[in-house]
N, C-alpha and C positions, 0 to 999 in steps of 0.2 A: 798622721800629720802632727807636727809639734804644736803645743799650745800657742794660741795667738799672742798671749802675753810674753812668751819666750821670743817670738819673732820680732817684737817691737823693741827689744833691747838692742842697742846699737852702740858702737864706739863713739866717743871715748867711754871707757868703763868707769862708771860712778857707783861706788859700792853701796851708798845709801839708797840710790834709785833702784838698783838691782834688788837689793834687800827688800824694799817696800813692794816692788812689783811682784816678786816671787811669793812672798808671804801673804800678800793680799788674797791670793788664791785660796788660802785656808779659811777666809771669811771670819776671822776673829777680831777684825777691826783694823785700824791703820797701824802698821808696825813701825815703831820709832827706832831708828838706828842709834839715836842718843836718848835713852830713856829718862835721863835726869839732867836738867839744865845746870850750867855752871855760871849763869848770869849772877854776878855779885850784887846787882841792884834789886834782886827779888826780895819780897817780904820774908822774914825769918820763918813764918809759918809755912810758906811755900817751899823753902829750902828743906824744911823738916819733913813735910808730908808729900811734896810733889803735886802732881795733877789732882784737881778736885772736880767733883760733879759741879757743873755750872760755869766752868772756866770758858772764857772767850779768848781765842788765841789764833796763831798762825803756824802752819807747818813750814819749817825752815828748809832752805836748800841743802843744809848739811844733815838733815834727817832728825831734827829736834822739834820741840813745840815751844813757840814764843808766847808766853803767858802775858795777857793784857789786863784782864780784870775778871771778877767772878759775879755772876748775876744772882746768886743765891744769898748774897750778903749785902748790907748797906754800905754806903760810902765811907762810914767810920770804922768798918771792920778792918782788922790788920791785913787781910788779903787785898783790900781795895784802897788803902790810904794813898791819895795822890795819883790814882790810876784810872778812875772812872770817867765816863763822858759827862759833859755839863748837863745838869738836870736829871742825872741818873736816878732811876728807881729800880730796886731789886724786884725779882719776880715775886708775885704775891700768891697766897693760898697754895703754897707748895709744901707738902709734907716731906721734909728732908729724910725721913726714915723709910719712905716708900721705895725701898731699894731691894734688889735681889743680890745677896752676897754669897759668894762661894769662897770661903777662906782657904780651901785647898783645891782650887781650880787646876793648879799645876803642882804635881807631886815633886818630892825631893829628887834631885838628879835627873829631872826630865828635860826634854828638848822639844821644840816645835820646828819642823823642817818644811820646806816648800813641797816636798814629795816624800812621804814616809817610805815609799817603796824603793826610792833611789838614794836616800841618804840614811846611813846606818851608824848607830853609836853603840859603844860598849865601855865597860869599866876598864881602866888600865891595870894590867897585872904586872907587877914587878917583883924583884927578888926581895927577900926578907930584910936585907941590910938597909933598905930605904924606908921601911915601914915605921921606924921609930919617929920619923918626921911628923907623923900624924899626931903624936902625943903633944907636940908643940903647937898644934893648930886646933884649938877647941872650937867647936861650932860647925866643923865640916861634917855634913851628913854621911852616914854610912853608905848611902846610895852613890855618893861621889867617890868616896875612898881616896885613893891617890890620884884620881883624875878620870877624865872621860875622853875617849878617842872617837873620831868620826871619819868615815870614808864615803865616797860617792860613786855612783855608776852613771851619773849624768854630767854634762858639761856646764850646765847652768843651775844654780840653786842658791838657797838662803837657809840660814840656820840660826835659831835662837836657843840658847842654853840657859836653863834656870836651875842652878845647882841646889838652891834652897827652896825651890818651888815658888809659887806665887798665888795671889788672890785675884778674884774678879768681882767687880761691883757694877751694877747697872740700875739706873733710876727707871722706875716703871711708868712715870707720868710724862711720857715723851710728848704727848699732845700739848701739854701746858708749856713746855719749852718751845715747841714749834710756834704756837700762837704768840708767845712773848717775843721770840726772835723776829717774827714777821712785823711786829709793831715797831721794833727799835733798831732793826738792822741798818737802816740808813745812817742813823746817828753813830752807830758803832764804826762804820767805815770812815765817816768824817773825823771821828775822834782818833782812830788809828793813824790816819794819814796826816791830819793837821796838828793835832795835839801831841801825838807820840812820835811823829816823824817816820812812820814805817813806809817803806816803798813796797806797795802791794798792788795786785791787780784785782779786778772783780772776781769773786769766788774764792778769795784767800782766807776768809774768816771761818772759824769752826767753833761750835758750841758743844762742849763735852757733856755727854749724858751717861757715859760708862767707860770703864778701863780695866785692864789687867795690870797689876803691879807686882814688883819683886824687890827684894833687898839686894840681890846680886844677879848679874846677868853676863852673858857673852853673846855677841852677834857676829855673823860672818856671811859673806856672799862671794860668789865666783861666777864668771861668765867666760865662755869660749875656752874653757879649760879641758885638758885631757883628763877624763874621769879617773884614770888610774893614778894620776899625780896629785889628786885632791886628798890632802891628809891634814887633820886638825887634832890637836891635843889640848884639852882644857883642864888646867890643874889648879889646886888651891895654893895660896901663898900667904905669908905672914901679913898681918895688918900693918899699915904705915903709921897708925896712930896708937894711942894708949887705950883705946876702947876694947881691944881684944877681938873684934869681929874679923873673921877671915876675909881675905880678898881672893880673887881668882884671876888667872891670866891664860892666854894661849901660848903654851910652850912651843908648839909646832903649828905652823900655818903655811902649808904648801899649796900653791896655785889658787889662793883665796886671799881676801882682805878681811881682817877681823878687828874687833875692839871689845873691851870688857870694862865693867864698872861695878861698884857696890856702894851702898850707904854704910860706910864704916865709921861715920861720925855720930849719927843718931841711931843706927841699927834698925831702921824702919823699912817697911816695904814701900819705898818712895820712888822707885824707878818705874815709869810707865812704859811697859813693853808693847801694849796694844791700846789704842785710843779709839773710842766709839762716840758717836754723836751726830751732829748736823753740820753739813756744809752749806754755807749761805752765800747767795749771789743776788745782785739787784739789777734789774733792767728798767729802762724807761720807755713807756709806750707813748703813743701820740697823745696830745693834750697834756703832756708832762706828767702823766700818771705813772707812778713808780710801783713796780711789782717785785716782791721778794720771792726768789726761788729757793726752796729748801729741800734738801735730800739727805737721807740717812747715809752715813759713811759706809755702812754694811751693804748698801745697794749699789755702790759705785766701784768702778775699776780704776786701775792705775792711771789710765790716760786722763782721767778727770781729777784724781786726787793729788798726784805728785806736783810739787811746787813748780817744776819746769817740765810739765808733761809733754811727751812727744806728740806731734801732730799726726793724726791718723788719716786714712784715705777715705773717710766717710763723707765724700763730697756731697752726696745726695742729701743727707741730713743737714749738713752745713748750709747748703743753698736754701733749704726749706726754712731753717731758723732765720736766715738773713731776710727772706721774704716776709716771714711773720713779723719780725722786728720792725722792718721798714714800713709795713702796712699798719702795724699796731694791732694786728689781729690776735685772736686767742691762740695760745700755744697748743701744739699737738701732743698733749700729755696723755700718759697711759692710765691715769686715774683722775677721777673728778676732784674738784677743789675740796679741801678739808675745812678751811676757815676763810671767811670773808670778813674784813673789818667793817665797822659801821659806816666808815666814809667811803668804802670801796676803793681806797687808794692802795691798799696792800692786800694781796691775796696769797695765801699759803697753799702750795701744791706739792704733790709728790712727782718726781720726775725720774725717768730711768737713767741708767749710767750712760747710754749712748746719747740721749738727748742732752744731758748736762754737759758732757764732754764737747759735743758739737757746738752747744750754745756758747761756752767759754771761748772757743776758737773764733766764733763769729764776732763776739763782743770785742775781741782784740782787733779784728780786721776793721770793724766800724770805727773804733777809736783812732786807728791810723789813717783813716780817710781824711 
């Protein structure tokens, strides 16, 4: 039987959705189709470095991350000027250096595919007359050479190419982020909707606690393709600027949709290819008690994480969530509560991917009544 995630992909084909669905199976975090934002209004530090630990933001319909503010810094920090909620207080007692860093998490010329047994890559071999072009492209790794080619034996798949490798950073004090998010989540939603004018639904906010980044990348996805027709060639090209950093492009892209990018301005690993952290939702029980539901991105599937997640057929769970919400009873969680606030108005809990997905569906149904 095909994987259930494959079965849920339906027409029309949306490349960023297929890409996220397929690569989520690798459990490396949320895969961004657009690793680096082109929002001109972002702080200069954000343009230079990209996603940071402590970022609060929204996954966009186009496969990017909409940065709002950062909880690790005060309102006067360059990342937060004019961006934070009213009365904002950064997270306290947090050791910013309490991280696990892997500077070579992804090697030169590597790729991450939805199924390594069905998507295969190799270096492009061409005749000598073309090899002089490499002399004009400093910075291209030997592992990439004149380019990389990929073929597939499956009709659906996703591919991330990291020609210059990439790093991984994860903060280890996740419990502190969870407790902090539980306390302030309501004000974050109010700020995002009213002050920043974002059109979002409950469960749209994310708090970043880890990421994989790269300076250059290529992304591709395909669905309902004839496997023998899927062919991709990813090759280096000259920089558009005066910095001298190489760019890369898909020279060939048959039966797939692709995109590529690189930080050729700052030359930093600023493109976030995988994002990890907490998904935050709020519900209101009887007597107007608000409860914050928080789950790790790594524990969730595509039906919960995608901005426009497809509705599943898990009617049983949905009905139970509706009953619990209407009655204001305790939720059927798979773990006991981690944190209770002193006022008992906010409770932080772990929830499974099935429960979160069904809860969000029910929330929308209730709002439409």
